[in-house]
N, C-alpha and C positions, 0 to 999 in steps of 0.2 A: 550417557550423553543425551541431553534434551536439546533438540533443535526446534526453533520457532520460525515458521513461515508467516511473516506478518502481512502478506498480501497474496491471496490466491483465490481465483474464481472457480471453486470446485463444483459449483452448481451449473457451470457452463454446459451448453448442449454438446460441446466437444467431448464430454465425459459420459454421455448418456449410455454408451454401450458397455462401459467397464468401470463405472464410478467407484463401486465398493472395492473392487480389486485394486484399483489405482491408489485409493486412500489407504487401504490396508498395507500396500507395499511401502508407502511413505512412513506409516506408523512403525512398521517392523524395522525400518532403517533408522529410527530415532527421531523422526519428524513428528512430534506428538501434539504440537500446538499450531492451529491454523486460524488465522484471522481473515475474515471473509468480507470483502468490500461490496457495497451495493452498487447497482447501476441505475435502475429505476424501479417503479412499482411492479412492472411485469415480472420481475425476478423474485419478488418477496416470498412467495409461496415456496419456490425452489430452495431459497435460503433457509427458511424455517424447517423444511423437510430434511435438509442436510444436517441441521443442528439436532433434529429429533433422531436421526440415524446414528450420529456420532456425538452424543451430548457431552462427553468428557473432553472432546478435542476441538470443537468448533466454537469460535467466538465471533459473533456477528456485528457488523457495522450497519448503519443506515445512512442514506444520502442520495443525491442526484448527480450522476456522472456528467461532466461538462459536455461530452459529445451527445448526450441525451437531453440537453437543455434546448427545448423546442418551444413552439407557440404555447403549449400547455404547461410550461414549467411551473407556474404558480400552483396549479393543481397537484403537480408532482411534489412540490415543496410542502403542500398541505398533507400529503401522504407521509412524508418524512416526519412531520410534527405529530401526526396521528400515531405512528409507530413508536415514537419516543414516549408518548403518553401511555402507551399500552404495556411496554415491557423494557427490559434492560438491553442496552447496546453498549459496545465498548469503544466506539468512535463514530464520528460523522465522516463518512468517506465512501467512495472516493469522490472528492470534490476538487474544483480548480478551474483551469482554463486550457482549452485545446484549440489551437489555431492551425493545426495540420489539415484537418478535414474541412473546416468551414470558418472563414473569418467573418462572415456576415452576422453571426450570432454573438460577437464579442460583447456587446453591451448587456445582453441578457445573461450571458455566461458570468460576467462580472457581478451582476446583480444577484444571481443565484449563489455564487461563491461567497459573496459578502454576507448574504442572509444566513447561509449555513454555518459560517464562522461564528456569527452571533448566536445561532442556535447552540453550537458547541459550547460557547462560553456560558450560556444560560444553564445548560445541563452539566457543566463542568466535565466535558469530554474532550479528548484530543481530536484533531482533524487529520485526515490522510489526504495529501494533495496529489492531484494529477496535473502535470504540467508538460505540455508538448508544444514546442515552438512558441512559448509564451512566458519565458522567464521574466521579462520586464513587466508584463501585465500582471503576473502572479505576485511579483515582489511589490508592485504598486498597491495592490489590495492588502497584502500582509503588512506593509508599512503603515497603512491607514488604520489597521486593526491591531497593531502591535500593543501588547499588554502582558502582564504577568500570567493571565489566564488563557493566553493563546499558546498552544503547544501541540506537538504532533509529529507526523512523519512526512517527509518529502519523498513520496513514493517514486520508485524507479528513477533515482537521480541520475541524470546524464549530462549535467553541466560541467563547467570548468572549475578550477580551484577557487577563483574569486566568488563564483556563484555558490559554491559549497559553503564558503564562509558566511555569505549573506544569508543563506538558508538557515544556518546554525544560529545566526543572530536573532532569529524569530522563534527561538525555543524549539526548533525542529531537529529531529534526527534524520539521517539519510537512509533511505531504503535502497539497499544494494542487491541487485539480482544478476541475471544472466549477462547483462551488458558488460560487466566487469571482466568477463571471460572472452569478449570479442577482441579480435586483433585491432579493429578500428574503433573500439569503444572509448578509448582515451582516458576514462576515469582511473584506470589502473596506473596511470603515470603520476598521479598525485595522491591517490587515496590514502596511502600510508602516512601522509602528513595530517590526516584527520584522526583525532583520537578514537579508539575503538568504542569508547563510551558514547560516541555520537552516531553509532551505526547499528542498523538492524538488518536482518537478512529477509529476503523475499524471493518469490518466483514470478509472480504475476501470471501463473498458469491459468489458461493454456497458452499464453503468449510468451515471447521473448526467451525461448529455450537457450540455455547456455551451450557453449561449445563442449562436447562434440555433437550436440543434438540440434544445433541451430537449423531452423527451417522446418523442424518437426514439432508436433504438439508438446508443449511443456507439461511437466508434472511436478508435484511438490517434492517428490523424491530427488529430483534433479537439483534441489538446493544444495545437495552434497558437493556438486561441482563448484558452486559459489563458495561454499565453506573451504574447499581445497584451495581455491584461488586466493581467498583472504588470508589463509594460513601462510601461503607463499609470500604474499605482499607484506604482511606484518611480521613475518618470521616468528609466529606463535603457533602453538599446536592447535589442531582442529578442535580439540576438547576445550581449550581456552576460548577460542573464537565463539564456539557454540554457547559456552557458559556466559560470557560477557554480553553477547548479543541477545540472548534470552533474558538476561537480567534487564537489559535496556528495554526490551519489549514489555516487561512487567512494570517498569517505571512509567512507560507511556500509557499502557492500557489499564493498569491497576489490577491486573490478574495474571 
């Protein structure tokens, strides 16, 4: 059984004490494909080292995270372009809009989001969207950029059924992680109405640990809890869920 974690920050400082052991635990449990989203230029070297340490398992993205869209965001976007010119990446991500921490940067978040969508189209890459308290704002940008060459993943999807359908209308798949195991997560109430072919698995490690690890550091191996929950919701075997969601990840990332 091959399980794909489509979104995990394995370079995070949270793993500095046991990164090798933590990743090895996941690989031994069948989680053998890890897609690594970018945050900003300060993490680039850590990401490249991660790939060097586990070359058969790590697939890197490049991009500027919306919470890191600051006054210097144009310099950061130049770094993204520079990296795209240098080597292969599998997506532009994570990108989007986050109004939880700071609403004052909305305008430049929108500008950075739109610019990176256009970069993705230019390089024929998927996008991986971060959306926090900003569904309307994210959908507004996606609507204006809607086209056949816009596609990707709506990471850590936490919206309602109508928002799920709207996300799918933009050629997005839904990234489902620990939230689906939360008692108040709500997406478990309608998720089985969404075709499995529209879903990928993720952890967002070290964040958003699934039940029963909620409140503790998340790890990629905990994606097994997400797999169990989806098996229950869809009344399909864990092997089937793993196989279909891995196939979906290959469709998006091309690998």
